N, C-alpha and C positions, 0 to 999 in steps of 0.2 A: 053372768060369767060363762065362758066357753068350756066345753068338755075337753079334758086333757087325757092323753094316754101315754103310757110307757111303751116304747117301741124297740129299744135296743139296750144292750148291757154288755159290760166286760168286767172281769175281776182278775186282778193280779194276785198270785198266790200269797196268802198270809203266812208269815213266818219270820225268821231272822234273816235280814238282808243288810248286814253291816257294810258290805262293799257297794251298795247301790245308793244313788242319790234319789231324792223325791221324784225328780223328773223321769228317772229310769224305771220307776214303778208306775207312775201315772200315765206316761206316754203309751205303754202297751195296753193299759186298761181302756184308755180313750180310743185308741185305734181299733181295739176289739169291738167296742160298742158301736163305732161308726160302721165297721164291716158287718156287724150283726144286723143292723137295720138296712144297710145298703144304700145310704144316701151320699151325696157329694158333701164333703166336710164344709164346703163354702156356703152351704145352706143353713148351717148352724148360726143363730143370731144372738145368742147370749150364753154365758157360762157362769155357774155358781159352784164354788169349791168349798167344801167343809174340811177344815183342818185346824188344829189347835197350835201347831208349832211351825207349819210350813209357810212362813211369811213370803209372799211373792211367788210361790211355786205355781199358782194358777196361771199366771202370765207365761211362765217358762214352759209349762206343759202344753198350754194351748198354742203358743207360738211354734213350739217344736213339732206339733202335729199339723202345722200348715193352716191354722185358723187365725186369720189376721184381722184386727180392727174391731172385734166385737167387745161389748162391755163384759168385764170379768169382775165378779164380786166374791170376796173371801168372807166366809162365815165362820165365826168361832163361838161355840156354845158348849164347850166341854164335850162330853160323850154324845151330845145331841147334835153336834156340828154337822154331820152328814145329812141327818134327817131334816135339820133346819134349812140347809142349803137346798135340799129337794123341795121343801115346802115353799121357799122363796121362788124357785124356778117354776113350780106349779102355778103360783100366783101370777108370775110374769106372763106365762102363756095363757092362763085362764082370763086375764084382764086384756088380752089382745096386744100386749107390748111386743112379744116375740111369738113366732109360729113354731119355732124349733129351738129347744134349749138343751144345753149339755150340763150335767151335774157330775161333779167329781168329789170323791171322798178319799182322803189320803192321810197317812201318818207314818212317821218313823219313831219307834219307841224303844227298840231293843238295846240301842247303844246310848241311851240317855236315862237319867233319873226321871221319876214321875213328875217332879217339879219342873225339870227342863222340858219334858215332853208337853206339859200343859201350860207352859209360859216361858220357860227358859231364862228367868231372871231371878236374882236374889230377892228382889222385892216381892215376887210371888210367894216365896217361902216365908218371908217375914209376915205377909198378909195372912197366910195360912196359920202361922203361930198366933197372930193377934186375934184371928177369928175364933181360935180355940177357946179363948177366954169367955166367949159368949155362948158356947155350946154346953148344953146340959151334960153331955157325956164326957166332957173334959175332966170332970172330977174322978172318972174311972181311970184316967191315964190313957185313954184311947183317942187316937187321932188318925183317921183314915178309913176308907171304905171297908176293909176286912173286919176291923173291930166293930164297926157300926152294924154291919149285916150279921156278924156273929151274935151280937146282942139280940137282934131281931129273931135269929134262929132259936136262941135260948128261950125267948119269950113265947114263940110258937110251940116249942116243945113242952114248956111248962103249962101253958094255957090249954093246948089242944091234944097233948099226948103224942105229938109228932116225934118220931124216932130218928136217930142218926142214920139208920138204914134208909129212911125215906129221903133224906137229903142226899145221900150217896147215890140213890137210884136216879136222881136227876142227871148226874154226871154219866152214869152208865148208859142212859138213853142218848145223851149228847154224843158220847164216843161211838156208840153204835151207828148213829146217823152219819157222823163225820168220817167213819171208816170208808164210806163211799163218796167222800168229797175230797178230791185231790187238791182243792184250793185251801183246805183247812190246815191249820198248823199241827194239830194233834189228831191223828187218824187211828190210833191204837184202841182196840177193844179193852175195856176194863170191867172187872167184876165189882160187886159191892164191897167185898173184903179188900180188894186192891185199892179202892178209893178211900176206905176208912183207914187203911194202913199207910197211906201216903203221908208225906211230911206234914205235920200240923202247922198251920199258919195262925189261926186264932180259933180256939175251940168254940164250936164243934167243927169248924170248917178246915178241911185239909187242903193241900195244894191244888189237887185236881177239882176241888169245888170252888176255886177262885179263878176267874178268867185271867189269862196271861196278857201282859202288855206286849204288843206285837207290831210288826211292820206290815203294811199292806195298802192296797189301793183298789178302788172300784169306780165305775162310771156308768151312768145311764143316760139315755136320750129320751126326751119327751116331746110330744107334738100336740097341736090343736086338732080337734075333730076334722076341720076342713083340710088340714095338711095330711092327716091320716088317709082321707079319701083321695086326695091328689096323688099321694105317694103309693096308693094301693097297698097299704099295709094289711096283711092277711090276719095277723094275730095280735092286735093291740090289747094292752091291759089297761083298763080305765081307772083313773083316780076318782073314787066315789066319795071319799071323806078325808079331811085333814084337820087336825087340831093340835094345838100346843098350849100348854098351861104351865104355870110356875108357882112356887111358894118361897117364902123366905128361907126356911129350913125344913127339911123333910121330917114329917111327924110320925115316921114309921115306928118309933119305939113306944109311942103313947097308945096307938090303937092298931098297930100292924096293918095299916092301910096308908098308902101314899096318895093323898088327895089329888095331886096333879095327875097321877095315873088314872084314878077313878074318873076325874073330870074330862081329861083329854080323850079317853076311850068313849065316854058317854057322848061327847060333842061330835066325835068322828062318826059314831054309830048313827046319831041323829041326822048328820049331813048325808050319810049314805042311805038313810031311810031303812035301816035294819036294826035288829036287836041282838044282844049278846047270844041268845039261844039260837039265832039263825046260823051261827057258825058250825053247830054240831051237824055232822054228816053232810056238810055243805061247804066248809072252808078250812083254812089252816092259818098258822101264824108264825112269825119270826119275832120273838120277844127278847127283851134285854136281860138275859140270864147272866149278869155279871158275877153272881154267886149262886150256888145251888138253891138257897132259900129264896132268892129273889124270884126265880121262875115260879115257885109254888105260890108266892104272894101275888104274882101277876094273874094266875088263874082266878084268884079270889077277887082282886081289884077290878078285873074286867067283866065280872059277873058270870064267869063260866063255872065257878064252884062257890059254895057257901063258905063263909068265914070259918077257917080251920079245916076245910075239907079239900084243900089243894093236894095233899098227899094221897088222899083217896082217889082223886081223879087220875093221878099219875099211876098209882098201883093197879088200877082197873084197866090200864092199857089204853085209855081214851086218847092220850097225847102221843102215842106211838105213830109212826108213819102210816100204818094201816088202821089206826084207831078212828074214832068218831070226830076228833079234833086234833090233827097232827100239830105238834109244836116244835119249832126249830128243826126242820128236816135237814138243814145245812150242817147242824151240829152246834149252832148258836155261838155265843161268845166263849163259852166254856171250852169249846174245842177248836173253833176257827181262830180264836184269839180276838183281842179287842184293840185294834189301832183306832184311837178315838174318833177321828174324822171319817174313817172309812166304813165303820160298822153299819150305820144307817143306810148307806148307799148299797153296800153288799147285800143287806136284807132285801132291798127292793129288786136287786138283780136276781136273787133267789126266787122271788115271787114271779118275775117275768119268765124265768127258765122253767119253773114248775107249771105255770099256767099254759105255756106253749109246748110243754113236754119236750124240752130240748135234750139233746144227747148228753149235755153237761150233767143232768140230774137223772139219767136213765136208771142208775142203780139205787137211787133213793127217791124215785118218782112216787108222788102221792096219788092214790086212786082218783079216777076221774070225777067221782061224785063229790069229792072234797075240794075241787078246783074252782068253784063258783065265786067264792069270796076269799080274800086274804087280808091279814092285818100285819103291819110292821110297827114296832115300838122300840124307842130308845128313851133312856132317861139319863140325866146328868147332874153332877155336883150336889149329891145328897147332903154333903157336909157344909156347903157354903150357901146354897140357894137352889132349891130343887126345880128341875125342868123336865117335863115329859112331852114327848111328841108321838102321835099315833096317826097312821095312814091306813085307809081301807081301800082295797082294790077289788075289781070285778072283771070277769071276762066279757060280761055283757054291758052294753051302754045303757 
């Protein structure tokens, strides 16, 4: 397989865009990515778009940006859609089918229900109801991610002594980072007390501990090593590992570990020929913090903290921007928001901007010693069939 690098990126601001169509968010992101790398758009040979609700928008966006005749593939995999689209584009280029590929992640969710955003049909809602009959948590009257992760939070608190203040501190860090990210939906600084006194969604999770459904778009461009040399790209970011795994139903409630997260990270680390410990004082990560508790669990699942010690890692400042392993310098899902198909691509754009020290991240720039490795992670459909996707990147080939 050929070496593949991320060479350009663009992000359309995440937030509420009721008056904009999909194409009106996607087109600027694509144009920014093309301008970022400085290639002729006619050189792009394939496109992969991650979206759960935007049927046909890939063709519309690509055509309106003046790219005609290339294969366009729409990828739907719930919250993993954007990461899955990137993984498919990476395989396309790595296998020699394309030399340059465009990846788009996009979603409009603010003016629709979750069911509409994730499928848009009555059948989807009926299938959700039917699936509930087969879920062990249905007997609690809980259906949906907030209730599911709230139970996980209670389990962590009971078993390891995790405090509600620990959970709130995840959001505090998130808002602190997002304060310097003009593309994030929520940029306001919050204190622990403010997080805890926010509207209760599902105890112990308050509103600011739950990622908002959001509108947004992001795009990245990837190239083969040969094309990187031909185009004389100065600062490519290399894809060193990629893995995606799944399970029937997330087993988070039984052992506070999501095996697809554990396995996908292990497989990506193995492909990149690194270990979890190599990230300390050497790397950073953008992880799927859909809820405050989920970020803490990721520390543990990825091997960065022992079981039950995720809060300790956070409270010691290790995951701050100037810590030994910065997590979610963008502000993550909790502050950027979570337009399902766009999130995974936005994370990869953040990696590129950080490793190149772009002006876009100047006020939240990670120290140079932590820019050798980066991890991006998304997970999806914990209620219906869990999927996890992890990518590892490096500045060095």
